[in-house]
C-alpha positions in Angstrom: 1.0 2.5 -11.1 -1.4 1.9 -13.9 -4.8 3.3 -13.7 -6.1 1.4 -16.8 -7.8 -1.3 -14.7 -11.3 -0.4 -13.6 -13.1 -2.2 -10.8 -16.2 -2.0 -8.7 -14.5 -2.0 -5.3 -12.4 -5.1 -6.2 -9.9 -6.4 -8.6 -10.8 -6.6 -12.3 -11.6 -9.9 -13.8 -8.8 -11.6 -15.5 -6.0 -10.5 -13.2 -3.5 -13.1 -12.1 -4.5 -14.7 -8.8 -1.5 -13.3 -7.0 -2.4 -9.8 -8.2 -5.9 -10.2 -7.0 -4.7 -11.3 -3.5 -2.3 -8.4 -3.3 -4.9 -5.8 -4.3 -7.4 -7.4 -1.8 -4.9 -6.8 1.0 -4.3 -3.2 -0.1 -8.0 -2.6 0.2 -8.0 -3.9 3.8 -5.5 -1.3 5.0 -7.3 1.2 7.1 -7.1 4.9 6.3 -4.2 6.5 8.1 -2.2 3.3 8.1 0.3 1.6 5.8 1.8 -1.7 5.0 5.1 -2.3 3.2 5.5 -4.4 0.1 7.3 -7.0 2.2 4.5 -6.9 4.9 2.0 -7.8 2.2 4.1 -10.6 0.8 4.7 -12.0 4.3 1.0 -11.7 5.2 0.1 -13.6 2.0 2.8 -16.1 2.7 3.9 -15.8 -1.0 6.2 -13.8 -3.1 8.3 -10.9 -1.9 8.5 -7.2 -1.9 9.5 -7.0 -5.6 6.5 -9.1 -6.7 4.1 -7.0 -4.6 5.7 -3.8 -6.0 5.2 -5.1 -9.5 1.6 -5.9 -8.9 1.0 -2.4 -7.4 2.8 -0.8 -10.4 0.7 -2.6 -12.9 -2.7 -2.9 -11.3 -2.7 -0.7 -8.2 -4.5 2.3 -9.5 -8.0 1.4 -8.4 -7.0 0.5 -4.8 -5.6 2.8 -2.1 -2.1 2.4 -3.5 -0.6 5.1 -1.2 -1.1 2.8 1.7 1.4 0.2 0.2 4.8 1.7 0.8 8.6 1.3 1.0 10.0 0.0 4.3 12.1 3.2 4.7 9.0 5.4 4.7 10.0 7.4 1.6 7.2 8.5 -0.6 6.6 6.8 -3.9 8.9 8.4 -6.5 6.8 10.2 -9.1 3.7 10.2 -7.0 4.9 12.0 -3.9 2.5 14.9 -4.0 -0.6 12.8 -4.7 0.4 10.4 -2.0 1.1 13.3 0.4 -2.4 14.7 -0.2 -3.9 11.3 0.7 -1.7 11.0 3.8 -2.7 14.4 5.1 -6.4 13.7 4.3 -6.2 10.5 6.3 -4.0 11.8 9.1 -1.3 9.3 8.4 1.6 9.8 10.7 4.5 11.7 9.0 8.0 12.7 9.9 8.9 16.1 8.7 11.9 16.3 6.4 15.2 17.8 7.5 16.6 20.6 5.5 19.1 18.3 3.8 16.3 16.0 2.6 15.9 15.8 -1.1 12.9 18.0 -2.0 12.1 18.6 1.6 9.4 16.0 1.5 8.3 14.3 4.7 8.6 10.6 5.2 6.0 8.2 6.7 6.5 7.7 10.4 6.7 3.9 10.0 6.7 3.2 13.7 3.3 4.8 14.1 1.7 4.3 10.6 2.6 0.7 10.0 -0.4 -1.7 10.2 0.1 -5.4 11.1 -3.1 -6.6 9.5 -4.9 -7.2 12.8 -8.4 -6.0 13.1 -9.3 -6.9 9.6 -12.8 -8.1 10.4 -13.8 -8.7 6.8 -10.9 -10.3 5.1 -11.1 -10.3 1.4 -12.0 -13.6 -0.3 -8.9 -15.8 -0.8 -6.9 -13.7 1.7 -6.0 -15.3 5.0 -5.2 -12.5 7.5 -3.5 -15.0 9.9 -1.0 -16.7 7.5 
């Protein structure tokens, strides 16, 4: 995920509209909760997991990127330790790794950590939380 884009609590000017919408949803995810790439695409009613992942990889640095995750709960490759620090700070539900797990890193407990987008009182401009 690129951290070259700077914002003042919102997407940088000049981003593609879809990227702005994805980043706005990422900012709505409460601490301790997560949404998958596919969840965000479904919520927006546009694109798919790969498109959301691409947006997050290119522009996700200024938003809480660790809250946008893979559906299997695996930590983002290359950013596992930074993400894990955030998850622990926010008390995000985790499943401890078994001894055979690669690197013995925990996974997100998707059943408990996944957020469905409800309770987003202040939806970002251009984002319909009930699509």
